[in-house]
N, C-alpha and C positions, 0 to 999 in steps of 0.2 A: 427597312432601308430607305435612306434618303439621299438625293443628289441635287445640290443647290449650287449656283454659281456665286458662292460667297467670297471667293478670292479672285474675281475676274480682273481686278485692277491692281493686283499685287505685282510691283515692278520686278522683284526678284524672281518671279515665275514667269513672266511674259517676255523677258529679255535676258541677255547674257548666257552664261554657261548652262544654266538650268534649262532654259528654252531650247538650246541646241541639243542637249541630251534627250529631252522629251521628243524632239522632232525626229531625231536620229532613230530612236527606238519605237516610234509610234506610227509606223507606216507598214505597208505590205502584210497586213493581217496581224501585226503585233501591236501591243499597247504598252504605254509606260505612264507612271504617275509618281509624283512625290508622295512619300509615306511618312507616318510617324511624327516625331517631334517638330519638324519644320512646319507641319500643317497645324498642329496644336498651338505652337507659338504664334503663328500668323493669325489664327482665330482670336487669340488672347491679346492681340495688338503688340506682340513682342517681335524682336528680331528673329528671323527663322533659325539661325545657328547652322549646324551641319545639315546639309541637304542630302537625304537618302532617297534613292529612286528604286522602285520596283518595276519589273517588266515581265511580260509573258514570253519574251525572247529567251531562248537558252543561252547559256554563257558562251558557247562557241559562236553563236550568231551575234552576240553583243561584241565579241572581239573581232569578228569579221567586219562588221559595220563600222566599228571605230577605226580600224586600219584603212578601210575604203575612204573614210572621211578625213584621214590624216589626224586623228585624235589619239593621243598617247593612252595606252591601256595597261593596267597592271593586274595580273590574276591573284589578288590578294587573298581570296578565300574561295577559289573556284570549285572545290569539292562541295561546298555548300551553296554554289551558285553566285558568288559575289565577285564582281570585277570592278576595279576603280578606274574611272576615266578621269583624265587630267586636262583641263581646259584653263589656259591663262594661269598656270601654276596653282589652280584650285582643284581639289579632288572632289569627285562625285562618286559615291558608292552606289553601285547598280547591283541589284540582287533579283534573280529570277524568282518568280512566285513559288512558294513552297507549301508542302504540307508535312507536318510531323507524322511519321509512321510509328516511331518509338521514341520515348523520352526517358532519360535517366540522368538525373543532376543537371549539369550544365551542357551535357551532350544530347544530341538527338539524331535519329536517322530520319532523313527528309527525302521526299520525292518531288521533283519539280512538277508544277501544274499550271493551270491557266485560270483558276478560280479565285477571284478577288475576295470573295466572301470567306473562303476557307483560309486564305492568307491573313486576313484581318483577324479572324478568330484565333489564330495561333499566337497572336501578340499578347502583351501583358495587361494593359489598362485601356479602358474604352477611349480616353482621349488620345491614346497613342495608336489606335486602330483606324485612324482616318487616313484617306488618300485624296489627292487632288490631281486633276489632269491639266494639260496645257491650257485649257480654256478657263481655268479657275474654278471648275465644278468640283465641289468637295463631296466625297462618297462616304457615307456613314452606314455601316452594317450592324454596329454594336452599341448605338446610343452615345457615341463619343461627343457629338456636337453639344447636346444638352448638358452632358457632364462637364465639358469644357466651360460652357458658359456659366455653369454653377460652381466651377472650380471644385469639382467633386472627383477624386481619384478613386476609381472603382475597377476592380478586376473584371476582365472579360470572362463570362461564364462562371464556372465553379471556382471560387478562390482557392480552396484546398487543392484542387487539381492543378491550377495554374502554378501554385507554390511548389507542389511536388515535382513539377516539371523542371523547375529551376529555383532553388532556394535563395538565390541571389535577389529574387523578386521580393523577398521580405524587405530587404534594405532599399530597394528601389521603390517600394510602396511608400515608405516614409520619406525618402529623398524627394520623390516626385510631389508628394503632398507638401512638403516643406518649401518646394520651389513654386508650385503652381496651384495648390490646394487652398481652401478657406474652411474655417471652422474646425470641428472635430473630424478626425480620420473616419472614412466610411466604416461603420461598425462590423459589417460582415467581413471586410477585408482585414480589419485590425484583429479580430478573434481568430481568423484563419492564420494570420502571422504568429499569433501566440501559440496556436496548436502546432504549428510547424516549425517552432524555433529550434528544436533539436537539430534539424538539418543545417543550421548555420555552421556547425562544427565541421561540415564537409566542404565548406567553401575555401578557396585559396586566399591566403592573406593579402595577396596583391589586389584581388577583386574587392575584398572587404575595404581595404585602404582606400581605393578609388571611390567607392560609394560613400564612405564615411566622410572623407574630406570634402566631397561635393555637397553632401547634406549639411555639414557644419557652416557653409557659407551661404546657404539658401536663406530666403527671407524669413521663413517659418522654422528655422533651425531649433530654436528654444523649445517651442511647443512640440515639435516632432521628437526631440530627444526626451523630453518629459514623458511623452506617451510610450516611447520605446522602453524607457527605464520602468515605467509602471507595469509594462507587459513582461518584464524580465528578460528583455532582448539585448539591452546595452551591456548588462553584466556579462552575458554569454559572449558577446563580441569582444569586450575589453579585458575580461578576465580579472576585474578588480572593482573597487567602489567607483560609483559615478556620482558626480556633484552637479545637479542640474541648476542649483541656485547660482553658483559662481559662473556657469555658462551663460545664463541669462544676464548676469551682471556685466560679463565681458562684452556681450553684444551691445548692451546699453552704453558702455564706456566707449566702445569704438564709434558708435553713433554720435555720442556727445563730443568726441574730439574730431569728428569728421574724417575718421580713418576708413580705409577699404577693409572689408571683412578679411580676416586671416584664419585659414583652417588650422594652422599650427597653434596660435594663440588660443583659439576656441577649444581645440582638443586638449590643451594644457589645462584650460579652466574646467573642463568636463571631467578629467580623469588623472591629473597629475597633482599630488600633494607633496611628494618627495621625489628625489632623483631616481629611486628605485622603480617608481611608477613609470618614469620616462623610459627606463631600460626595458621594462616589461612590454610597453607598447611598441617600442622600436622593433622588438623581436616578433610580437604578436601580429603587427600589421605590416611588417617588412617596410618600415619607413625608410626614406632616403637618408643618406648621411647627414644632409643639411637639416632635415626635419628632426632627426634623432638628436643632433647637437643643440638645436634650439630648444626642444623639450627639456633636455638635461639641464641646460643653463637656466631655463625658467624655474624648474623645480628646486633649484639649489638655494635654500635659505631665503625664499621669496618673503617670508614672514618678517624678516628683519626691517623691511620698509615701514612697518607699522611704527617704529620708533626712530626712524632716521630723519635728521634735520638736513637742510640743504648741504651743509659742509660735508657730512658724511656721504650724501648722495653724490656729490662731486667726485669723491674718491672712488665710488663704485663705478661711476660713468667712466672714469679714467681706466679702471681695470677691465671693464667689460667691453667698452666701445658703445657707440650710440644705439645700435640695433638691439644687441643683447640686453643692455640696460633698460631700454624702452619696454621690451616684452616683459622683463621680470617685474618692473614697476606695475605694469598693467595686470599681471597675474596677482600680485600682492593687493592691488586695489580691488580686483574682482572677488577675491577671497576675504577681504577685510570687512565685508558687509557694510562698507562706507556709502555715503550719498554719491550718487553718480555725478553730482555737480560739486563735490567737495573741493574747495579751493586748494587745500593742502596737497591732495593727491594729484590734482591737475597741475600744480606747480612742479611736483616731482616728475610727472610724466613729460612736462614740456621743458624740463631742464636742458636736454641737448639742443633745443631751439634757441635758448638764451645763452648757453655757455659752451664753449668748445675747450676741451682739455689741452693744456700745452704739453710739449714734449718734455721729458725729463732732461734738464739742461746739462747735467754732469756727465762726463765721459771717463773712460778708463784712463785717459791721459791725465785727468785732474788728479787721479789717485797715485799714478806712477810718479808724477811731479812731487808728491808728498812722501816719496821713499818707499812706496809699496811695490814689491816685485810682482811680475806677471805670474799667474797661477791660480789655483782655487781660491785663494784669499782675495784676489781681485774681484771675482764674481760675487763673493760674499759681502764685500764692502760696497759694491754698487747696489745690491739688494737692500742693505742697511740704510744706505743714503737715500735711496728712493722711497723707502718707508717713512723716513724722517721728513723728507720733502713733502710727501702727502699729508702727514699729520700736521705739518706747518702751513697747510693750505696752499701749496703750489707757489712758494715765493720765487721770484726771478731776480731779486737784487743780488749783486755780486757779494755783498757782505754776508747776507743770510746763506747764500750757497757755499761760501767759503767756510762759514761756521758748521754747516752740515757735513761738508767733506771732512773737516778736521775732526769732528766728533766721531765720525764713522771709522776713520783711520785709527783713531785712538782706541776705540773699542776693539777693533780687530787685532791690533797690536797687543793690547792687554790680554785678549783671549789666547793669542799665540804664546805668550809668556806663561799663562797659567796651564 
């Protein structure tokens, strides 16, 4: 065990809402500390992110003290000892120290306690088992400081036991490694994940989705996905073929274009070759409607971009809109095994920045004026005219538009006679 004042000057710890909560719960025989990811992040020089606080005070005492101090409290998980305190519209999750008495899957029977060592030992990874008090003293009972400095993601205690307690820890192992690790995944942890992979089938789709989408936007997503695929884990989760090469290419393309990481684009690169793949993933991972539609659009004939010139690309941009067009181009690029600095693919990807599709200028009135009655034929002639307008590369001159309208009316009239 070590206790060092490593974060004594951390402003997020010594002032503001965090300091108020620690002071509130750290008197009269009770103690409170920030635990988990915020401590890890601070040691790595990163923003703390969500701040979770552990305390020796029982939940009812937390509620009592919050009420006396005029702090809003919400019993978000009081059966497991968790109360959320809200200060200046910012939530602080406060949990009473716990010990697992029984574990099964994602559920556990817990007993409240006062032992910081046992509370640390029930957590998943050593770098997440750290805690820090209001003075900035970091307490390490599991070797987390050294692992954090080495960017080594290592299970606390026996990896097989940790995984059997909660199979989601398999995904978290790779996700945390992708975000904070360096080099190859810890071998003991990796082999334990492979041994426990059958337990992934018991996880809810919602939890798998959350971890997968977080993993895919992490800095080490490509290497983590490759390690998961080699261990037979990704295939179990996705239920189909995985494509680690296109994922690596998509990440490189996003960086080349200066784009923010997109979990949806990266998921498509990893696992969508045709629209049927998108539909399967939508069900398997319980994707949101927006995510499912985006995957479906990207998977629809993305390979046609390999032969598209800019004129054809403009027509597709008109049909899809800038966002859907852009994502489909990037998927085509990632799957084409093309140079990430390819001028042709870059030009296709940046077309929406250089060109805005005009609105189709012909209206129903233009065809009614040419003697076409309202009804199904009117919708048909509008479709024919729009297709002809696109094929002519979006002309706006009145003579060209009149010719397109006349030809469309003539064709519909001829079809009606036939």
